[in-house]
N, C-alpha and C positions, 0 to 999 in steps of 0.2 A: 280063465284068468280074470281076476277082479279088475274092473276098469280103474285106471289111475284117477285119483281124486283131483279135482280142479278147484283151487282156491283163487279168487280174484282179489288182487290188491287194488284198492280204490283210492290210493294216495293222490293220484293225479286228477281225480275229480275235485279234490280239495285244492290242488295246485291252481286250477282254473278259478275257483272261488276266491282264493287268496290274492290272485292277481288284481282283483278289484276291491278286496276287503269287504265283500258283501255276503249275502246269504244263499247265493246260488252259483253253480249247481250244488245240490245237497249230497254229500258223499253217503249219508245214511240212506236216503231214498235210492241212490244208485246201488248200494249194497243189497237192499231188499229186492230190487229188481233183478240183480244178478242171481240171488238165491232162487227166486221164482223162475228163472230161466235155465236152471240146471247146475249152477255152481254149488259145490259141496261145502264151501266155507268162504269166509271173507277175511282178508288180511289187510292190516293198516299199520304203518310205521309212525309211531309218535316220537319224532325227533326232539332232541334237546332244544334246538332253535325254533321248533314249532313252525317250520316253513310251509307245511301243508296241513296235515291232520292236527287238530287241536284237542285239548283235554275233553272238552264238551262232546266232541265227535266220538271219542272212545266211550264215554259214558252212555251216549245214545246208541252206539253200535251194540254195546253189551245187552241193551234192552230190546233191540230190534231184530237181530239176526240169530240164526240157530247155532252156528259154529263160528267162533271168532278167534283169529290168530293175531295176537299183538306182537309186532316187531319193536324191539327196544334195545338200547345200549344199557350201560350200567350207571347211567345218570341217577343219582339218589332220588330226585324228585319224580322221575318217570317210573322208577322201580317201586316207589311208595304207592303211586297211583295204580300200578299193575297189581300189587299185592292187595290193595283195597278192593279193586273191581274183580279180580280173579278170572281172567279170560280162560277159555278152554285150553288154549295153547299160548305160550310166550316164547318167541323166537329171539334169542340174543344175537345181535349183529354188531359189527364194528361201526363206528361213526366218527366222521371228521367234518368239521364245519365247512371246509373249503370244497368238499366234493359235491358234484351235482347229484350223484346217486351212489349207493353203496358199491365200492370199487373192488372189494375182495372179501374173503372170509376172515373170521377171527384168527388171530395169531396165538396158537396154543403151544408154541415151542418152549415157553418158560412158565414158571408158576404164576398163577393169577389169583391171589387171595380175594381180590374184589369180585372177580368173576365167580369164584367158588361160593362166596357169600351171597351173591345175587341169585345163583342157582338154588341155593338152600332156601332163601326167603320165598322165591317163587313157588318152589315145590311145597313148602309148608303152607302157602296160601291156597294150594290146591290146583295150580296150573301145571299142565304138561310142558316140560321145557325142551326146546330144540336149540341147537347151535348151528348158526350159519357159517359154514367152513368151506375152504377150497377142497377140491377132490384129490387130496393128498393122503396116502395111506397112513403115514405117521401122524398126521393131524387127526385122522379118524380114530387112531389108537388113543390119542390124547383125549379126545372127546369121550370115548368109552371110559377112560380112567376118571373122568369128571362125574360119571354116574348118571348122565342124562339118558332118557329113553330114545331120543330122536336127534337126527342131524338133517340139515338142509344143505345140499351140495350147490356151491356157487357155479352157475353155468355160463358165466360171462366169457370165459375163454372160448368155449364152444360157440357161443352166439357171435363172437367176433371172427371166427375162422372156419365155420362149417362149410362155406362155399369152396374153401381152398384145400382143406385137409380133413381126414377122419381122425387125426391124432387126439383131439380134445374129446371127441365122442368115445373113443376107446378108453381114455382116461376116466371118463364118467362111468363107463361100464365096469371098469376095475374097481373104482371107488365104491360104487353102489353094491357090488358083490361083496366086497370086503366088509362094508358096514353091516350089511344084512347077515353075514356069516358070524358077526359078533353079537347079534341079537338087537341091533339098532334098527329103528324105523327110519327109512331113508326117504327124504323129500328132495326137491330140486327147484331152482328158480334163478332168474336174472337174465334179461335179454331174450327170453323166449318169445317167438312170434308165430303167426299162422304158418309161415314158410318153413321154420326150422324145428317146430315142436315135436313132430311125429317120431323122429328117431329117439328122442329123450323119453317121450311117453311110452315107447316100446321097450325100454329097459325094464325087465320084469321086477327087479328089486325096488324100483322107485315107485312109491305108493302115492305120492302127492306132488303136484306142481303148483307153484305160486307164480301167477302171471298177472301183470298189471298194465304197464305202459301200452303194450300192443293192443290190448282189449279196449282200453279207454280211448286210444287213438282211433281205432276202428269204429267205436261207438259214435264219434262225431259224424261219420258218414251214414251209418245204418241204424243207430240207436243201440243202447246198452244191451237190451235183451237179445237182439239178433247177433250182436258181437260175441256174447257169451255162447250162444248156440253154435256159431261158426267155429269158435275155438274148440268146443266139445268135438265137433266133427273132424277138425284138424288133428286132434289127438287120437282118433280111432285107428286101430291097426289096419293095414292094407287088407282089403277083401272083406271087411266087416260091414 
């Protein structure tokens, strides 16, 4: 079985920097260290309110890392930047100013002309488009209808309930199987930690995990390189 890819989200390195509006810690330096320590790619979310990652960070990341996944909403200014820079992957996510972090997946229950247009523009620019969605079968069907090659399953419910019940994990397994059966590449992320990542990483249809806060938090204690290596080990199947 091919090992699940690990993408590190470096948003919260920038969160620490922006707390003082200074130039450290540098999220780009952190991203390079993550790749050198075994991360398969780097993820960053350029929010409309620029609360952590800034435009200049995205430009520098494009030049510094091997594989870059840009998370973005349909904000025209951010979409224009993505189309100009052409990251390897562009993951479309919902975004609300008042939320602390992304609280759920895209709502695909009704027609989204703006979303369709954003997908078209990103694909024409040459980026691989993924949609961040809840692990709901009808939502996966809607994502397939939008013509994207990949989806990222929101693992927030699992992250909040894994100690209490296996229900959310079963939901993720069904969703991943359904998506893969339709020819979609399946990714997952949100709220995954060293303690709860292994069951998700063990779902065979999930090819890629996006993990940020837990790794950045751990890096305060042990350094970013060790934190990435420890997450790699946490993802390994039992007995490997």
